[in-house]
N, C-alpha and C positions, 0 to 999 in steps of 0.2 A: 939119476936116470936108471941105474942098474936095478934098484929096488922095484921101480915101475915095470921094467921089462921082465924081470924074474916073476913078478906077480902075474903079468899078462900071460907068460908062457905056462905057468901053473894052471891058470884058468882055462887056457886052451887045451891043456892035456887032460884035465879032469872034467871039462864041460860045465864047470860050476858058475853058471850065469843064471840069475833068477828069472822065472818065467815072465814076470811083468816087464823086465828089461828086454827080453826077447820079443815080446809083443810090441813094445815101443819101437824096436828096431825093424820089425816087420812093417809097421805103418810107414816108417821112414823109407824103407825099400820101395814100397808101393808108390809113395809120393814121388820119389826120384824116377821110378819107371814111367810115371805119367809125364814128368818133365821130358824124359827121353823121347816119348812118343810124340808129343806136340811139337818138339823141335823139328820133326821131319816134315813140317809145312815149309821149312826154309831150304832154299836151293843148296846152300853150302853144306848143310848137315846131310842132306840126301847124297851129295857127292862124296863126302867123307865115308859114309856108310857103304856106298858102292865100292869104294877103294878097299874097304876092310873085308867085305864079304866074298873072299876068295881063297882063304887059307884052309888048312886042315879043319874039318868040321868038329871043333871041340866045344865052342861056346856060342851062345845066342848073341846075335847082333840085333838089337831091338828094332832098328829101322828096316830090317830085311826079313820079313816074315817067312818062316820055313827054311831059312838058310843060317848056317853057322860058319864060324871062321876059327882060326887059331886063337888061343886065349889072349895073347898080347894085342892082336889086332882088334879083337872084340872089346877088350878093356879100353883101348884108345877111342874107338868109335863111340862107345856108350858114354864115356866121360865127356867127349865133345858135345854129344846130344844133351846130356844131363844139365850142363850149365849154360847152354846157348841162349835160352829165353829167360834166364835168371829165376826160374821157378823151382830149382832144386832147394832142398832144405839147408839151413845153416845152423850155427851154434851161437847162442846168445851171449855167453860170458866172455867170448874173445872173437877176434876176426878170423874165422875159420869155418870152412864147410866140411865138417868131419865126415859126412857120408860121401860127398863127392870124391874125397881123397881115399876112402877105404872101400866103398861098395863096388865100383866097376872092376877092380882087380879081384876082389873076393868072389863076385858073381862068376867071372870067367874061370877062375881057378877051381872053385867047388863044382861047377857044372862039368868042366873038362875032366875032372877026376872021379866023376860019378857020385859026388857027395849029395847030402840031403839038405833040406831046408834048415834043419837044426845046425848043420855044419856051417852053412852060409851065415845064419844069424849070429852065431857065436864069433865067427871071424870078423863080421861086420862090427859087432859091439866092441870087440877088443881093439881092432884097428882104430875105430872112432875114439875109444878111451885114450889110447896112446897119443894120437895126433892132437886131440883137443887139450890134453894136459900139457903137451909141448907148447901149444899156442898160448896157453895161460901163463906158462912159466917164462916164455921168451916173447915179450910184447914189444912190437916195433913202435917207435915214436910216431906221433901224428903231426903233420900229414904223412900218410904212408908213402914210402919210396918204392918198396917192392910189394908185389901182389902175393897174398898167401897161397893162391892156386899154384904158383910157381915154387915157393919156398917150402911149403908143407906137404904137398901131394905125394912126393916120393916116400915120406915118412909114414903117412897113413896107409899107403898101398903096401909097403913092406911089412908093416905091423899086421895088417889083415892077412897077407899071404903067409907070414910066419905062423899066425894063429891057425890058418886053414891047414897048413902042413904039420901043425903040432910040433914045431921045432923045439929041441931042448933049450933050456934057458940061455946057455952061452951062445948057441947058434942064433936063437931068436934075437938076442941083443946085438950080435954082430951084424945081422941083416938090417935091423932098424938103424943102427948107427952108421952102417955103410951107406944106406939110403940117404941119411941126413947129409952126408958128404957130397951127395949128388944134387942137392937142392938147386933149383934154377934161379936165375937172377932176372925174372920177368918184371919189368917196371910197372908200377901201379898206373902210371900215366897211359899205358896202352888201353886200359879200360875207358878212361875218360876221353881219350882222343879217338877211340873207336877202332883200334887196330885189332881185328878179329882173330889174329893169331893167338891172342890171349885166351881164347876159348879152347885152345889145344893144350894148354899147360897142364891141366889136371890129367889129361890123357897121356901125355908124355911122362908125368909123374907116376902113373899107373905102370907104364912100361919099365920105368926105372926101378919100381918096386920089384918087378920080376927079375931084373938084372941083379939087384942087390941080393935077393934070396938065393938065386942060382949061383952067383960067384962065391958066396959064403960057403955053400955046399961044396964048392970046388976047393975050399981051403984058404980063400983070401980072408984077410983080417981087417978090422976097423978100429979106429981110435976111440977110446972111452971119453975123450974130451971134445969130441967133434961139435956137439951142440953149442958149447961155450965159444968155440972158434967160429963156426958158421954164423951164429946169431950174436956175435959180439956187440953189434950196434943196438941191441934191444935192451929193454929193461928186464933184468933177469931176477926172477923170484923162484928159486929152486924148490921151495916147499910145495908149490903148486903141482909138482910132479907126483906127489905121494899123499898129500893131505886127503883124508877121507876115502881112501881107496876101497871100493866095494860097498860104500855106504850110499852115495848118490852117484849114479853112473852118468857118463857124458851124454848118452842119448836122451836122458831125461831133461836135459837143458837145451835141446834142439828147438828149432822153430820151423814151421811150414809156411811157405810164402803164398799169400793170396794175390799179390801184385807182381807183375812180370817186369820188375826193375830191381836195382840194387836195394838191399834192405835198409841202407842208410836213408833212403828216400821214402820209406813206407809211412812214417808218421806224417810227412808232408802230403803224400798221396791221400791218406785217410782223412786228413783235415780238409783238404780241398774237396774231396768227394762229399763231405758232410755239408758243404756250402752250396753245391750246385742247384739244389732245389729252391734256393732263394734268389738265384740269378736268372733274369729273363732269358738272356742268351749271351754268347761270348762277346758280341759287339757292345754290350752294356758295361763291360769291364774297362776301367781307366788304368788301374795299376794293381799289381799283386806284390805284397811284401811277405817274405818268408823268414822267420827267425827259427833257426834249427841248430842242432848239435854240430860240433866241429867237423865230424866225419861227413855229414850231409852238406854242410855249408861249403865244403871244398869242391863240390861237384857242380861247377858253375858254367859249363859249356852251354852257350846259348844258341849254337848252330851245329848240332850234332850231324856228322857226316854218315854214320852207319847206325844200325839198330843198337849195336853195343854201346856206342857213345850216347844214344838216346836213353838207354836204360841206366846210364850213369850221369844223366843230366838233370839237375833239380829244376831248371827252367822248363825243360821239355816235359818232365813227368807231371809237374803241376799244371802246365798249360794243356797237356793232353787230356787230363781228367776234366778240367774246366770246360774245354771245348766239346769233348765227346760225351760229357756227363756220364761217364762210365769208368770203371776200373777193370773191365774185362781184359784178359791177356791180349786179345786181338787189337786193342787200341794202341798197344805198345809195339806192334809189329812194324815191319818195314813198309807196309802198305800205307801207313799213316805218318811216317816219319816227316814227310815234307808237306803235310797239309798246310795250305796258306794261312788259315785262321790260327792254327797252332803256332806256326812260325812267327806270325805277327805278335801274338800274345807273349811269346818267349822274351821278346825285347822289352816287355813291361814288367818283368819279374825282377824284383830287387831282393837281395839275400843278405841277411844279418846273422852273424855267428852267435849262438846261444852259449856264452862263455861259462856261465855258472850252472852247468847242468846238474840236475839232482842225481842222487845215487841210483844204482841199478835197482829195479828194472826200468827206471825213468830216465836213464842216461842218454837216450836217443829221442828227445822230444822235438816237437815242431809246433809253431803257431803260424797259421796262414791267414793273412788279412787281405781281403779283396775290397778295393774301393771302386764304386760304380760311378759312371759319368754324372749321375744325378746327386752325387754327394753321399749316398748311403755307404756305410762301412760294415762289412761282414767279417767276422773273425771266429776262428775255431782253433783250439789247442788239443793236441794229442800227445800225451806224455809217453806212451808206449804203444807201438802199433800192434794190431791184432796178429796172432800167429805164434808168439813166443810163449814160454811156460807160464807167464803171468796172465796171458789172455789167449789161451790156445784155441785154435779152430775146433769146433765141435765135430763129432763124427759125421753128422749130416752135412756140415759145411765142407769137410774134406771130400766126402763122396760126391757132392755136387761139383766141387772143383775138378775131380777126376772125370766126371761125366762131360763137363764142358770142354776139357782139354783133349779128351781121347775119343769122343763119340764118333767123329768122322773117320779117323784112321784105325781105331781099334774098337769097334762096336762091342759092347758087353764087358769091357775092361772094368768099369766102375762096379757093375753087378758082381763080377768075380772077386774084386777086392772086398766088396761088402761081405761076401761069404768067407773069404780067407781070413779077414781081420775081425770077424765077429767076436766081441769080447765074452760072449756067453757060450761060445762053442769051444771045442777042444783045439789045442794047438798041436797039430800033427808034425812033430819035428822029424819024423822018419821018412816023410815023403821025399822022393828024389827031387832035387832042385830043378832038373830039366823038366819034369812033369809039371811043376808049379809054374815055371816060365811059359811052357807051351799052353797051359790053361789060361793064364793071365793075358797072354799076347795073341791068342788065337782069334779068328774071325776078322782078319784085316780086310781093308778095302783098297 
């Protein structure tokens, strides 16, 4: 671990991050901002934002246009919003949302200290790199007992903050290792049962990241063996911490979500969506059989009580798509959680575990088989859902996603993202981050 953290501290100090990596991080930032914006259609998210928007005006609270708060409160509120609808980006090689764990703290810190877009992107990239390598090196057994939003978020936040503050290698390492000792024990079952406190864990992790870097500056120390101790129950492959450092960056293996549910369900959602054109209506369906990878097959809740439980329910996700004949984010919202036709169909979904899954990137496959009352059988297999590095969303598809998610609450957001992320234009790293955020998030309704 020391080699990784020394390397990250050196990259933060000299700013040695390739431009193409920074551009990738910029797209991830915009993708997560769009997720933060659309989350403010939910009552609970608006309430959390209202609680946050009252401290010292240091950092932007995405859901409170024109208002800022202290950096810790802003990081908490923005992290809650980012993961509420399950539309924030993830990391394909391991169970980890690298950006969710690094970006909210980095955004707040860099804006509060008058930093630039370049400062933010470098901190984001390095926090992402550290936490995703930890996720690869310390893999929990399946089925998951603890949720990575709880266990990993303090690490990603501390690494991003250490990079933003350009801490020396020893202090950088102490901050990240200290944060690892603060990892939370949030049960994965909270997601499947729908306990929405789960959506706060990444925000708490961001705040713990601030605690870790601040107390290390005060002289507190950390244990160099903390990762092996905290993650003792995982499958440990320490080479993952350092193999290929600087050759392929973590942000290059991220994914953007087109569907507002757990990524473990995306192949099933995509397969179901491909069948709806051949189904007269939902009443024509006699049964639905889904064979999917073990992570997806474990999400069996047939009567989700909250939108979070619905977003982690294979019966609900597939039934929602078959009923509404759509994969738009709105169909996964609370307004449709208790649709009678969807609820009735959930009871006819049977799940089988795909035990012999192919190697990555086809390690999260799904086959959906729909049997109609007239005896007709429709079937579709998706080996790897769209959105990952092997099947990335195109630039027009990403911009269309942002337009759909933000047009009501932030008119013009997608157009501004189009300009900011134009691959043919210059990347102005010297622009103050506050100006970038004001531009992207202006024009609220």
